[in-house]
C-alpha positions, 0 to 999 in steps of 0.5 A: 447517708441519704439515698438519691431518689428516682425523680418522677421525670426520670421514672416516666422517661425510662418507663416510656422508653421501655414501653415503646421498645418492648410494648409493655406497661411496667407499672402494671402489677401483673406477673406476665413474663413480658411485664417482668422482663420490662421491669428487669430492664427498668431495674438494670437501667436505673442501677446502671445510673447509680441509684440505690436498690431502695430508691429503685424499689420506692419508685415502682412501689416494690420491696428492695429485695424484689429489685435485687432478685430481679436484677440478679436474674436479669444478669444471669439471663443476659450472660447466658444469651 
């Protein structure tokens, strides 16, 4: 089964939206809380668009386990707020 890859245009559009709303560049590799939160939103948005963990990870140059962990942490944060 072939996974649907995240297109550059989709990645850029989602990154730009997050940048405008949150004021962060999620492509920056730093681990500041604001950047991590922005990446969590990115993962959640793409997952809601039915992209696989692997394709989301490839789009942002991370390991798929990182995406899964961050997505679960994001769900926990959202459910408790």
